[in-house]
N, C-alpha and C positions, 0 to 999 in steps of 0.2 A: 037690459043691455045698455040703453041710452043713459040711464042713471049711472051705470058703472063707468061709461066713457066720460061723463061729466065729472065724476069723482076723480078718475085718473087725470083728466085734463086739469082740474083744480089742484091736484097734488103736484103735478109737474110745474104748473105756474108758481106754486108756493116755493118749490125747490129753486127754480130759476130766480125768483125774487130774493131769496136768502143769499144765493150765490152772488147775485149782482150787488146786494147790499154789502156782503163781506168784501168784494173786490173794491167797492167804493170806499170802504173804511181802511184799506191797506195801501201803503206806499212803500216801495222797495228803495232802500238806500244802501250805500257801500259802507259797511261798518268796519271793514278791514281792507287795506290795500297794500300791495307790494309789487312794484314795477318789475317786469321780467328782465332778466339779465342772462347773457350767454354764459355757457359753462366755463370757457377759458377766457381770462381777461388779462389785459396789460395794464399795469399800474404805472403811470408816468412818474419818473424819478426813482423807480425801484428796478434794479437789474432783474432780468427774467429769472435768474437762478436764486434770487432772494424772495420771489413771490411764492407763498405757500401753494402747493399743488391743489388743483380743483378736486373737491371731494368726489369719490366714486361710491355711490350708495347702492345697496341692494338689500332686500329684506323689508322690514317695516320701519319707516321713518315716522316719527311722531312729533308734532308741533303743539306748543301751547301758544295760542294766538289771541291777543287782547282785542276785545270789541270796543268800539266807541259808542255803539247804540245797540240796544237789545230789541228783540222782536219775538213774534210767535212762530215764524218759520225762517229758514235760511237756505241760501243757495251758495254752493262753492264754485269758484271759477279756478280751474287748474290751468297751468301754462306750459306750453312748449313753443311759445312764440319767438323766442330769441335763438332757437337752435334749428339746425337743418335736419338732424336725424329724428326718426320717430321716437316717441316716448310711450312705453307700455305701462299701464297701471292695472294691477291685478285686483285690487279692492280698496275701498275708502270707507272710513267711518268717521263720525263726529259725535262728540259728547261733552258733557259738563265736567270740568276738571275737579279732581280732589286735590291732594298735595302734589305740587310739582307737575309732572307730566302723567300722573295717574289719572284715570277717568272713572267716574262713578258708573258702576256696571249697569244700573237701571236706566241710564241716560244714553247709552251707546245706540246710535242709529246707523244703519247701512246707508250709504250714499250711492245713488244710481244715476246713470247717464242714459237717457232715453230708455229707462227700464232695465238697463244692463249694469251689472256690478263691476265689470272690467271694460277697458277700452284702450285703444291705441290712438294717440294724438299725432297726426302727421307733423313734420317739421314746419314751424312758423304758425302754429295754430293754438288756440285755447280750447277748452271744453267746459261747458256750463252744465252743472248738475241739475237733476230734477229737484223741486222744492222738498225740503226735509222738515217734518214737524218736530221742532225742538224749540222750546221757549228759552230765551236768553235774556239777561239783564244788562243794562248799560254799565260799562266799566268792568264787566266780567270778562273772562276768557273762555275759549272753547278749545277742546283737544281734537285735532285732526290727525288721523292715522292713515298712512298711504302705504300699500304694499307694492314694492317695485320688484317684479320677478327677475329683471335683468339688471346687470350693472349699469348705473346711470350717472353720467358726469353732471355735477351741479356746480354752480358758481359759489364762491365764498359767501358766507352768510352774514346776516345782520347782527349787530350787537344787541344784547338785552332780551333776546328771544330764547326760550328754553326749547331745546329739541334733542332728541336721542334717536339712535338707530339700533335695531335688533337684527342681526344678520340672518339671512337664509330662509326665513319663513314668514307666513302671513299670520301676524298677531294683531290684526286691526281690531279684533273684538275682545282682546284680553285687557282687563282693567289696569293691571300693573305689569310693565315689561321687565321682568326679572332678567338681569344680565345685559340690558341695553346700555350703550355707552354714549356719552355726549358727542354731538357732531356740530359742525359749524358750516352749514350749507344754506344758501338762500332758499326760502320756502318755495315749493312747487304750487302753493296756493297764492294766486295773484289777487284774489278778491273774495270777501265774504259779504254777500248781500243779505240783508234781513228785512222781513216784512214788518213794518212799523206802522205808526199812526198816520192819518192823512196829512198832518202838518209836518211830517218828517222831511228833512233835506240833507243833501250831501255837500260837504265842503271838501275840496281836493287840495291837499298840500303838495306843491309841485316844486321839486328842487334837487339838490345834490346830497352829499353826506350829512350836511348840517340839518337837513330835513329828515333824512332817513334815520337819523339817530346814531351817527357814526361813532361817537364816544359816549357810552352810557353804561351805568351799572344798575339801572332801575328796571326790574322786570315788570312786564305788563303795562309800562308807560313808555312808549317808543318816541323819543325825541320831543321836540316842541309840539308837534301835532297831537301827541298823546296828552300832554299837559293842557293844550288848548281844549281838547274834547272834554276833559274833566272839569275845566273851568266853565265851559258852556253848560254842563250838567248842573253845576252848583248854582250858577248865577242867572241862567236863562232857561230854567227847566220847563217853561211853558212851550218852548219850541224845541223840537227833537232834532238835534243836529248830529249827523254822523260825520266823522272826519277820516278820510281815506289818505293814508300816507303814501305818496307816489314819488318818494325820493330815491335817488341812486347815488351811492358814494362814488365820487370822481366824475360825475356827469357834467356835461357842458350844454350851453345853449346852442352853439353853432356847429359843433363837430362831434363825430362819433369816436370816442376813445373807450370809455367804460359805459356801455349801453348806448342806445340810440340817443342822439341829441334831443334836447327838450322840444325843439321844433319838429323833429321827426316822429317822436312818440306821443305827440299831443292827442291825436285821435284815439290811439289805443289806451292811453292811461288816464284820459280825462273824459272824452266824449262817449266812451263805451260804458261808463258807469251811470247808474240810474239816478235821476232827480238831482243832478248837480246844479246848484244855484250860485255857488261861490268858488273861486279859485284863488289860492294864495300862492304867489309866484316869488320864489327866492332862489335865483340862479344867476350865475355869471362870474363868480369869483374864480372858478377853475379855468374859464376862458381867459381871464386876465393873468392868472398865475402860472399855468402850465408852460407857456412859451418861455418862461424865465428859468426853467429847470436846466441843469447842465446837459442832459441828453437831448432836450428839445425835440421830442418825437415828431417825425415827419418834417423837421425844420420849420415848424409853424411860426409865422411872423407874429409880432405883437398884435393883440386885438384892440381896436380902437373903440372908444365909447359909442361912436355913432353906429357901429355894427351891432353892439349889444342893444342899443335903443331901437334899432330897426327890428331886431328879433322880438323885443318886448311888444312892439306895435303889432307884429304879426300874431302873437299869441293873444293879445287883447282883441284884435279884430276877429280872429277865429272863434274866440269864446263868446263875444257879443253876438255873433250870428246864431248862437244857441241860447241866448238870453242868460248867459253866465256872467256874473260880475267878477271883475279881476282886482284883487288887492295886491299892490306891489310892496314887496319887502325890501328895504334898503340892505345893501351888502355890508356884512360885518367887518370890523377892523381886522387886519391880518399881519400887522408889522411883526417881524421876527419869525413868521411862518416860513416853511421850507422854500417857498417860491415867491417871497416878497421882493418887490423892487420899487424904487421911487417912481418910475414911470407907471408901473401898475397901480400904485397908490393914487396917482393923478387921474388915471382912468376910473378907478373906483369912486373917487370924489365926484367926478363929472357925471357918472352914472347915477349916483345917489342924489345929486342935485336935480337931475331930470326926473327921477322917480318922485321926489318930494314936490317939485314945482311945475312939472310938465303938464299936469292936468289931464293926462290920458288914462291913468288908472282910475277905477271907480272909488278907490280908497287907498290909503297908504298905511303900512305898519312900519314904524321906524325902529327896526332891530338894531341898527348902528347906534342910535342915540341911547337905546336901552342898555346896551352891553359894553359900550366903550369906557375906557378909563378917563374920568373927567380931567385928570392932570395931563394925560398923554392920549389924546383922542384917536390916534392911529393904532393904539393897542387895545386889545380886549382887556376889560377889567380883570384883575387877578382873581376876584371873587367868582368870575364866570368862565375862566380859562381852564380848559381840560389839561393844559400843560404843553400842547403843541402850538399854541398861539393862533390857532385857526378854528378849531372846533370848540364849541361851548361845553362846559361840564353839565351835569344834571341840574345844578343850580342855574346855569345859564339857560338851559332849555326852559326851565320854569319861568325865568325872567322874560324870555321871548314870548311865552304865552300871555304873560301879564301886560305886554306892550300893546296888545290889541284893544281898541275901543270896540266892545262887543256890539255896539249899536250898528256897526257896518254890516252885520249879518241880519238885521231886522228887516231890511228891504229885500225882497226876493221876488222871483217871477211867480 
């Protein structure tokens, strides 16, 4: 009997040693990010009757979500953080895509939350899934299918993402959704975490529509953060960087209009993510521009450069408390955009001068210099202008990714 106890003891020790070794060899990173947004939104400068209605979804909604980093397992984070009413989810699956939003049958995995396949998220809360055994590759996508048994109001969606809805039934385990129709709703998946190698790190891209990928026709590459992730894979493959895109179209640094302000959502959208070592901050142009719109929501006064600089300092300080390095992005030219003004341009110039020379960011990426027209520096270059003189085109997003000195990511905590 003593021999058997010794054998059992040795066997348990071996199991614990293997488990500890596997844990030591694994680092979780945020391979996908999407900042939560309330269902009903106000778009400054657009009359309420001209804003498309918020999508009401029920049945199976399926997303094709591009990953910036692969891994051996993954965790889904669902969101109801921006809404007050409960959100009921009947079932969730994840798998490897075939063409479009089809999923390879053999890769479909049920996703559970505390061992349960369905859940209700109270208003203002997220839900983190149990780990799912599914191997993924960097720059690939995953298919996430969510069954919504009740009509659910969702905010308008991101450009460049493939998503469909099949009304009325749970088809989360069906490889191809026959009869599904395209929809344009912001994803209910706020993060996909992957179990990667010990040297893996998360970079958070933090900003407004220019970060979110507001104008894009490139699927599986969302805005400049998507292009940055691919460039890091190609040129710095020895370090495994995930890039989480936490941009919100219309977002501001200082006030809540579309989504919580950058100051208010910092803990939720940055600090809640695992192994964040770097934050790229590009925000402030909406603070400068929106007060110049004819409707001037809430009669907002013009924003001064010193107010934006104070907000940058707050974000830098809060990030540094968590050993996160902050890279400041200069604000892009916006002359001829819908809310341009000469006074706003002076503010942009003052802010950019501080970003470049203030010495408070850990590094600077000069998006302004990379995308401006050399002959008319207050304008976006025609080669990078999507047409609205504010948002870059896909070529512009790629140019933004090339503006980085990748050496800024080599020093990490």
